[in-house]
N, CA, C and O of each residue as an XYZ file, in Angstrom:
592
protein
N      85.967     45.606    -48.348
C      85.203     46.446    -49.115
C      84.547     45.228    -50.104
O      83.383     45.062    -50.471
N      85.836     44.410    -50.396
C      85.696     43.211    -51.036
C      84.425     42.479    -51.284
O      83.929     42.085    -52.340
N      83.949     42.380    -49.838
C      83.180     41.752    -48.975
C      82.054     41.931    -49.022
O      81.180     41.072    -48.910
N      81.897     43.236    -49.221
C      80.831     44.160    -49.277
C      80.174     44.118    -50.960
O      78.974     44.045    -51.224
N      80.838     44.157    -51.553
C      80.491     44.104    -53.337
C      80.242     42.867    -53.648
O      79.516     42.721    -54.632
N      80.799     41.455    -52.857
C      80.314     40.624    -53.287
C      78.818     40.478    -52.350
O      77.817     40.276    -53.038
N      78.671     40.542    -51.276
C      77.204     40.601    -50.975
C      76.228     41.700    -51.839
O      75.024     41.531    -52.031
N      76.714     42.413    -52.129
C      75.842     43.443    -52.839
C      75.511     42.625    -53.997
O      74.468     41.992    -54.158
N      76.374     42.691    -54.682
C      76.298     41.760    -56.261
C      75.784     40.232    -56.430
O      75.597     39.784    -57.561
N      75.500     39.229    -54.959
C      74.741     38.455    -54.478
C      73.191     38.840    -54.785
O      72.432     38.177    -55.491
N      72.864     40.113    -54.072
C      71.874     40.542    -53.560
C      71.025     40.856    -54.986
O      69.900     40.440    -55.264
N      72.069     41.881    -55.961
C      71.459     42.106    -56.616
C      71.222     41.107    -58.088
O      70.526     41.474    -59.034
N      71.855     39.985    -58.031
C      71.766     38.614    -59.189
C      70.400     37.997    -58.218
O      69.463     37.684    -58.952
N      70.226     37.853    -57.279
C      68.958     37.137    -56.458
C      67.951     38.263    -56.938
O      67.214     37.698    -57.745
N      67.687     39.192    -56.857
C      66.916     40.578    -57.184
C      66.154     40.126    -58.679
O      65.079     39.586    -58.941
N      67.457     40.715    -59.619
C      67.231     40.283    -60.904
C      66.535     38.954    -61.442
O      65.567     39.019    -62.199
N      67.131     37.626    -60.969
C      66.885     36.356    -61.043
C      64.989     36.466    -60.775
O      64.154     36.171    -61.631
N      64.679     36.987    -59.313
C      63.389     37.077    -59.240
C      62.676     38.102    -60.062
O      61.559     37.823    -60.495
N      63.194     39.211    -60.304
C      62.292     39.813    -61.375
C      61.962     39.371    -62.685
O      60.859     39.650    -63.156
N      62.960     38.586    -63.448
C      63.131     37.665    -64.337
C      61.690     36.580    -64.469
O      60.684     36.504    -65.174
N      62.357     35.785    -63.245
C      61.026     34.805    -62.890
C      59.636     35.265    -63.195
O      58.819     34.813    -63.998
N      59.546     36.498    -62.174
C      58.331     36.922    -62.233
C      57.544     37.381    -63.827
O      56.502     36.998    -64.358
N      58.566     38.335    -64.226
C      58.057     38.600    -65.392
C      57.775     37.367    -66.792
O      57.208     37.587    -67.862
N      58.291     36.289    -66.382
C      58.167     34.752    -67.301
C      57.186     34.097    -66.539
O      56.657     33.132    -67.091
N      56.855     34.354    -65.529
C      55.750     33.559    -64.727
C      56.333     32.101    -64.319
O      55.750     31.017    -64.327
N      57.528     32.381    -63.997
C      58.256     31.208    -63.210
C      57.708     31.297    -61.478
O      57.257     32.147    -60.710
N      58.067     29.874    -61.463
C      57.881     29.958    -59.586
C      56.751     30.835    -59.302
O      56.852     31.677    -58.410
N      55.784     30.719    -59.922
C      54.393     30.697    -59.595
C      53.355     29.554    -59.675
O      53.128     28.775    -60.600
N      52.652     29.693    -58.163
C      52.027     28.617    -58.088
C      50.339     29.107    -57.918
O      50.127     30.257    -57.532
N      49.213     28.220    -58.212
C      47.947     28.992    -58.078
C      47.358     27.819    -57.598
O      47.829     26.690    -57.733
N      45.884     28.237    -56.800
C      44.939     27.175    -56.556
C      43.448     27.809    -56.947
O      43.130     28.967    -56.678
N      42.839     27.129    -57.431
C      41.447     27.489    -57.916
C      40.314     26.567    -56.777
O      40.722     25.607    -56.123
N      39.388     26.892    -56.734
C      38.179     26.618    -55.779
C      37.289     26.729    -55.860
O      37.201     27.901    -55.493
N      35.836     26.281    -56.196
C      34.628     26.692    -56.291
C      34.199     27.252    -55.119
O      34.614     27.097    -53.970
N      32.953     28.196    -55.738
C      32.281     29.177    -54.383
C      31.020     28.914    -54.525
O      30.793     28.600    -55.693
N      29.954     28.895    -53.769
C      28.398     29.044    -53.591
C      28.004     30.162    -52.836
O      28.527     30.586    -51.806
N      27.004     30.610    -53.462
C      26.049     31.496    -52.432
C      24.764     31.884    -52.893
O      24.492     31.963    -54.091
N      23.942     32.137    -51.947
C      22.616     32.204    -52.427
C      22.788     34.326    -52.124
O      22.875     35.001    -51.098
N      22.769     34.593    -53.244
C      22.534     36.223    -52.970
C      20.862     36.714    -52.848
O      20.061     36.667    -53.781
N      20.596     37.150    -51.572
C      18.994     37.462    -51.345
C      18.613     38.767    -52.092
O      19.422     39.691    -52.005
N      17.638     38.933    -52.716
C      17.132     39.880    -53.785
C      15.472     40.246    -53.075
O      14.781     39.535    -52.346
N      15.236     41.452    -53.553
C      13.814     42.045    -53.151
C      13.555     42.548    -54.893
O      14.113     43.105    -55.838
N      12.228     41.855    -54.457
C      11.531     42.345    -55.802
C      10.580     42.361    -56.101
O      10.285     41.192    -56.348
N       9.631     43.088    -56.306
C       7.970     43.616    -56.087
C       7.491     43.477    -57.858
O       8.073     43.962    -58.829
N       6.494     42.812    -57.827
C       5.792     43.181    -58.960
C       4.254     42.837    -58.859
O       3.658     41.973    -58.217
N       3.772     43.953    -59.836
C       2.279     44.310    -59.819
C       1.551     43.622    -61.127
O       1.920     43.839    -62.281
N       0.505     42.795    -60.780
C      -0.196     42.218    -61.913
C      -1.678     42.817    -61.898
O      -2.202     43.279    -60.885
N      -2.283     42.750    -63.153
C      -4.042     42.563    -62.939
C      -4.748     41.335    -63.280
O      -5.951     41.130    -63.440
N      -3.626     40.478    -63.364
C      -4.128     38.584    -63.351
C      -3.775     37.572    -62.272
O      -2.557     37.408    -62.351
N      -4.278     36.817    -61.298
C      -3.835     36.113    -60.491
C      -2.642     35.394    -60.960
O      -1.630     35.499    -60.266
N      -2.605     34.798    -61.851
C      -1.556     34.206    -62.503
C      -0.250     34.950    -62.301
O       0.821     34.352    -62.199
N      -0.368     36.302    -62.244
C       1.093     37.470    -62.239
C       1.695     37.167    -64.009
O       2.880     36.901    -64.209
N       0.868     37.246    -64.946
C       1.708     37.477    -66.311
C       1.065     38.920    -66.798
O       1.501     39.355    -67.864
N       0.295     39.518    -66.266
C      -0.151     41.002    -67.002
C       0.367     42.368    -66.012
O      -0.335     42.917    -65.163
N       1.478     42.657    -66.299
C       1.998     43.570    -65.347
C       1.285     44.829    -65.378
O       1.027     45.329    -66.474
N       0.897     45.465    -64.184
C       0.237     46.931    -64.324
C       1.056     48.230    -64.259
O       1.673     48.819    -63.372
N       0.866     48.388    -65.265
C       1.978     49.882    -65.926
C       0.772     50.838    -65.249
O       1.347     51.716    -64.607
N      -0.314     50.955    -65.178
C      -1.383     52.176    -64.878
C      -2.868     51.665    -64.578
O      -3.350     50.701    -65.173
N      -3.639     52.492    -63.475
C      -4.647     52.082    -63.414
C      -5.532     52.974    -63.548
O      -5.459     53.953    -62.806
N      -6.730     52.875    -64.638
C      -7.762     54.081    -64.919
C      -8.816     53.996    -63.945
O      -9.708     53.159    -64.093
N      -8.803     54.688    -63.081
C     -10.220     54.662    -62.555
C     -11.591     55.309    -63.016
O     -12.590     55.718    -62.424
N     -11.234     55.228    -64.187
C     -12.777     56.045    -64.841
C     -13.369     57.442    -64.348
O     -12.862     58.188    -63.510
N     -14.360     57.598    -64.941
C     -15.097     58.977    -64.367
C     -15.518     58.793    -62.655
O     -16.074     57.781    -62.230
N     -15.186     59.822    -61.904
C     -15.754     59.697    -60.546
C     -16.548     60.984    -60.151
O     -16.353     62.053    -60.729
N     -17.398     60.840    -59.199
C     -18.175     62.117    -59.129
C     -17.648     62.030    -57.433
O     -17.161     61.043    -56.883
N     -17.971     63.666    -56.698
C     -17.798     63.968    -55.391
C     -18.487     63.009    -54.409
O     -19.710     62.875    -54.446
N     -17.780     62.392    -53.599
C     -18.250     61.737    -52.518
C     -18.138     60.331    -52.677
O     -18.167     59.603    -51.685
N     -17.978     59.751    -54.133
C     -17.800     58.374    -54.732
C     -16.731     57.561    -54.290
O     -15.674     58.189    -54.331
N     -16.601     56.334    -53.861
C     -15.840     55.218    -53.165
C     -15.506     54.228    -54.410
O     -16.482     53.628    -54.860
N     -14.371     54.006    -54.962
C     -14.093     52.667    -55.936
C     -13.011     51.827    -55.491
O     -12.158     52.317    -54.751
N     -12.938     50.602    -55.855
C     -12.154     49.775    -55.550
C     -11.453     49.347    -56.825
O     -11.972     49.711    -57.880
N     -10.103     48.467    -56.882
C      -9.295     48.049    -57.827
C      -8.571     46.819    -57.142
O      -7.812     47.046    -56.200
N      -8.737     45.789    -57.493
C      -8.113     44.445    -57.168
C      -6.790     44.370    -57.972
O      -6.916     44.602    -59.175
N      -5.627     44.105    -57.551
C      -4.131     43.790    -58.092
C      -3.786     42.645    -57.281
O      -4.171     42.199    -56.199
N      -2.882     42.294    -58.210
C      -1.879     41.235    -57.312
C      -0.717     41.848    -57.329
O      -0.242     42.677    -58.106
N      -0.123     41.097    -55.915
C       1.201     41.656    -56.127
C       2.158     40.465    -55.519
O       1.898     39.884    -54.465
N       3.257     40.201    -56.307
C       4.322     38.988    -56.252
C       5.438     39.416    -55.908
O       5.968     40.336    -56.531
N       6.128     38.721    -54.645
C       7.108     38.657    -54.482
C       8.335     37.920    -55.077
O       8.688     36.764    -54.842
N       9.067     39.081    -56.121
C       9.781     38.069    -57.377
C      11.600     38.270    -56.956
O      12.547     38.445    -57.723
N      11.575     38.170    -55.590
C      12.871     38.389    -55.052
C      13.179     37.057    -54.211
O      12.384     36.120    -54.281
N      14.083     36.990    -53.586
C      14.637     35.254    -52.719
C      14.677     35.588    -51.293
O      15.353     35.007    -50.444
N      13.646     36.884    -51.057
C      14.027     36.880    -49.555
C      12.434     37.324    -48.941
O      11.635     37.872    -49.701
N      12.199     37.128    -47.995
C      10.714     37.612    -47.488
C      10.298     39.009    -47.536
O      11.128     39.663    -48.167
N       9.335     39.704    -47.110
C       9.398     40.926    -47.767
C       8.004     41.567    -46.661
O       7.022     40.952    -46.244
N       8.307     42.625    -46.493
C       7.338     43.369    -45.846
C       6.551     44.311    -46.530
O       7.354     45.211    -46.775
N       5.228     44.713    -47.081
C       5.015     45.379    -48.283
C       4.306     46.995    -47.348
O       3.517     46.925    -46.405
N       4.805     48.183    -47.883
C       4.326     49.463    -47.714
C       3.445     50.248    -49.387
O       3.603     49.853    -50.542
N       2.960     50.887    -49.116
C       2.536     51.440    -50.422
C       2.680     53.292    -49.559
O       2.728     53.667    -48.387
N       2.700     53.886    -50.681
C       2.685     55.270    -50.791
C       2.235     55.837    -51.774
O       2.659     55.309    -52.802
N       1.398     56.884    -52.001
C       0.768     57.875    -53.196
C       1.602     59.299    -52.909
O       1.744     59.755    -51.774
N       1.998     59.769    -53.816
C       2.863     61.033    -54.186
C       2.182     61.620    -55.836
O       1.099     61.416    -56.386
N       3.120     62.226    -56.145
C       3.355     62.859    -57.235
C       2.122     63.537    -57.880
O       2.142     63.566    -59.111
N       1.042     64.093    -57.256
C      -0.340     64.313    -57.793
C      -0.450     65.903    -58.785
O       0.086     66.943    -58.401
N      -0.989     65.823    -59.658
C      -1.369     66.707    -60.458
C      -2.818     66.921    -60.971
O      -3.356     66.164    -61.780
N      -3.260     67.752    -60.562
C      -2.818     69.091    -59.748
C      -2.468     68.605    -58.228
O      -3.154     67.747    -57.672
N      -1.385     69.202    -57.625
C      -1.008     68.788    -56.261
C      -2.338     69.096    -55.248
O      -2.610     68.306    -54.344
N      -3.272     70.529    -55.530
C      -4.266     70.052    -54.498
C      -5.368     68.867    -54.596
O      -6.103     68.777    -53.612
N      -5.577     67.971    -55.621
C      -6.071     66.643    -55.759
C      -5.658     65.846    -54.507
O      -6.407     64.901    -54.258
N      -4.594     66.034    -53.647
C      -4.250     65.401    -52.567
C      -5.187     65.678    -51.074
O      -5.309     64.983    -50.065
N      -5.741     66.965    -51.442
C      -6.283     67.417    -50.501
C      -8.074     66.574    -50.416
O      -8.877     66.487    -49.488
N      -8.107     66.159    -51.638
C      -9.457     65.700    -51.694
C      -9.616     64.738    -52.157
O     -10.798     64.445    -52.337
N      -8.707     63.866    -52.541
C      -8.427     62.396    -52.571
C      -7.940     61.416    -52.087
O      -6.725     61.263    -52.213
N      -8.611     60.576    -51.480
C      -7.312     59.768    -50.541
C      -7.289     57.918    -51.325
O      -8.177     57.345    -51.956
N      -6.289     57.571    -51.039
C      -6.053     56.218    -51.754
C      -5.271     55.371    -50.722
O      -4.080     55.489    -50.434
N      -6.209     54.455    -50.198
C      -5.398     53.250    -49.294
C      -5.327     52.048    -50.125
O      -5.659     51.933    -51.305
N      -4.761     51.018    -49.192
C      -4.997     49.413    -49.717
C      -5.164     48.600    -48.651
O      -5.089     49.056    -47.510
N      -5.394     47.391    -48.879
C      -5.777     46.500    -47.440
C      -4.520     45.429    -47.230
O      -4.571     44.265    -46.835
N      -3.506     46.138    -47.586
C      -1.977     45.323    -47.529
C      -1.098     45.664    -46.862
O      -0.117     44.944    -46.677
N      -1.250     47.001    -46.266
C      -0.360     47.753    -45.706
C       0.632     46.871    -44.517
O       0.199     46.098    -43.662
N       1.427     47.082    -44.651
C       2.949     46.396    -43.582
C       2.293     44.552    -43.817
O       2.685     43.736    -42.982
N       1.482     44.131    -44.781
C       1.999     42.665    -44.603
C       3.102     42.251    -45.511
O       3.592     42.837    -46.476
N       3.392     41.019    -44.934
C       4.576     40.011    -45.393
C       4.168     38.974    -46.598
O       3.109     38.363    -46.741
N       5.071     38.971    -47.229
C       5.111     38.157    -48.484
C       6.420     36.978    -48.856
O       7.459     37.371    -49.387
N       6.223     35.672    -48.536
C       7.532     34.786    -48.765
C       7.732     35.278    -50.203
O       7.011     35.996    -50.896
N       9.023     34.637    -50.483
C       9.447     34.541    -51.596
C       8.759     33.930    -52.716
O       8.389     32.798    -52.404
N       8.436     34.262    -53.946
C       7.660     33.530    -54.960
C       6.350     33.564    -54.915
O       5.603     33.307    -55.858
N       5.963     33.952    -53.577
C       4.645     33.847    -53.431
C       4.107     35.313    -53.923
O       4.767     36.339    -54.085
N       2.486     35.064    -54.141
C       1.635     36.169    -54.528
C       0.343     36.500    -53.631
O      -0.246     35.663    -52.948
N       0.087     37.507    -53.714
C      -1.408     37.674    -52.996
C      -2.249     38.770    -53.598
O      -1.627     39.747    -54.015
N      -3.832     38.771    -53.734
C      -4.763     39.942    -54.110
C      -4.522     40.914    -52.936
O      -4.460     40.658    -51.734
N      -4.375     42.350    -53.724
C      -4.683     43.520    -52.960
C      -5.666     44.335    -53.724
O      -5.883     44.371    -54.935
N      -6.361     45.157    -52.462
C      -7.003     46.265    -52.824
C      -7.025     47.432    -52.834
O      -6.897     47.968    -51.733
N      -7.173     48.223    -53.908
C      -6.839     49.642    -53.592
C      -8.426     50.437    -53.488
O      -9.361     50.202    -54.252
N      -8.436     50.992    -52.843
C      -9.421     51.890    -52.270
C      -9.010     53.501    -52.493
O      -8.125     54.218    -52.027
N     -10.136     53.707    -53.471
C      -9.699     55.366    -53.627
C     -11.407     56.023    -53.556
O     -12.432     55.695    -54.154
N     -11.107     57.096    -52.517
C     -12.157     58.373    -51.995
C     -12.139     59.580    -52.359
O     -11.260     60.375    -52.026
N     -13.046     59.828    -53.035
C     -13.300     61.404    -53.460
C     -14.252     62.016    -52.342
O     -15.398     61.629    -52.114
N     -13.498     63.160    -51.609
C     -14.618     63.929    -50.893
C     -15.421     64.679    -51.652
O     -15.093     65.354    -52.627
N     -16.932     64.488    -50.983
C     -17.714     65.246    -51.602
C     -17.884     67.078    -51.774
O     -18.700     67.824    -52.314
N     -16.408     67.277    -50.852
C     -16.443     68.913    -51.134
C     -15.140     69.162    -51.943
O     -14.244     69.988    -51.771
N     -15.297     68.276    -52.801
C     -14.138     68.644    -53.879
C     -14.739     69.360    -55.336
O     -15.631     69.123    -56.150
N     -13.695     70.358    -55.129
C     -14.230     71.641    -56.518
C     -13.007     72.113    -57.153
O     -12.002     72.346    -56.481
N     -13.044     72.259    -58.365
C     -12.395     72.760    -59.244
C     -10.866     72.139    -59.739
O      -9.788     72.608    -60.105
N     -11.525     70.659    -59.493
C     -10.853     69.728    -60.003
C     -11.224     68.954    -61.087
O     -11.866     68.025    -60.598
N     -11.164     68.782    -62.602
C     -11.934     67.854    -63.071
C     -10.894     66.768    -63.826
O     -11.285     66.332    -64.909
N      -9.949     66.430    -63.458
C      -8.801     65.151    -63.943
C      -7.960     65.670    -63.003
O      -7.841     66.830    -62.609
N      -7.275     64.466    -62.629
C      -6.303     64.113    -61.884
C      -5.039     63.170    -61.950
O      -5.358     62.072    -62.404
N      -3.566     63.279    -61.600
C      -3.212     61.758    -61.812
C      -2.170     61.806    -60.663
O      -1.872     62.862    -60.106
N      -1.574     60.473    -60.305
C      -0.822     60.348    -59.323
C      -0.183     59.032    -59.212
O      -0.758     58.115    -59.799
N       0.888     58.764    -58.578
C       1.133     57.789    -58.583
C       1.334     56.731    -57.066
O       1.711     57.233    -56.006
N       1.106     55.667    -57.164
C       1.246     54.935    -56.303
C       2.693     53.876    -56.400
O       2.966     53.280    -57.443
N       3.335     53.794    -55.444
C       4.697     53.165    -55.005
C       4.587     51.950    -54.230
O       4.094     52.144    -53.118
N       4.825     51.043    -54.425
C       5.005     49.414    -53.316
C       6.176     49.510    -53.140
O       7.060     49.554    -53.995
N       6.264     49.549    -52.022
C       7.715     49.166    -51.615
C       7.831     47.433    -50.847
O       6.946     46.840    -50.230
N       9.057     47.027    -51.125
C       9.104     45.294    -50.572
C      10.279     45.898    -49.823
O      10.925     46.811    -50.337
N      10.651     45.293    -48.318
C      11.436     45.637    -47.812
C      11.763     44.248    -47.446
O      10.834     43.450    -47.577
N      12.630     43.895    -47.113
C      13.221     42.188    -46.637
C      12.973     42.640    -44.883
O      13.172     43.672    -44.243
N      12.497     41.417    -44.584
C      11.727     41.131    -43.252
C      12.238     40.095    -42.372
O      11.659     39.841    -41.316
C-alpha cells in the first residue's frame, strides 16, 4: 500500500509540474516557416472603353421601334488570375411580357478569356415587329466567368 501511495504521489507530482510548466510556457518548442501560394480568382469586369477604365453600370438603348435591331459594344476584362469561359444571360424583365417580344444576344457566348486579358463584345437587341402594349421596359444582363 505504501508503494502504491509513493507511485501515486510521484504521478501527481509529475502531473502538477507538467501543468505548471504548461501554464508558465516552460518546455515549449516552436518552429515558424514561410508559406507561399497562388490563390486562383475569377473576376469579370465590364467597361465602356477599350482601356477598361470606365465601368458599365447600365446601358441605355434609347428609343426603339417594332422590328428594330440595335447593337452596343462593351469591353469585357478577366480581372481574375485564371482563364475563364464566359456566358451571358438576360432576366428580371419589367414588364415580364417584354421577354416575349425582345431578344438580347451577344457575340461572345462560350468565349474564353485569359487572366488579365480583355476583348470587345457586342450585344444585339432585337424588338419583334409584333410587340404591342409595351412602351418601356427594363431588364438585367448578367455576364458569368467560370474557371476553364
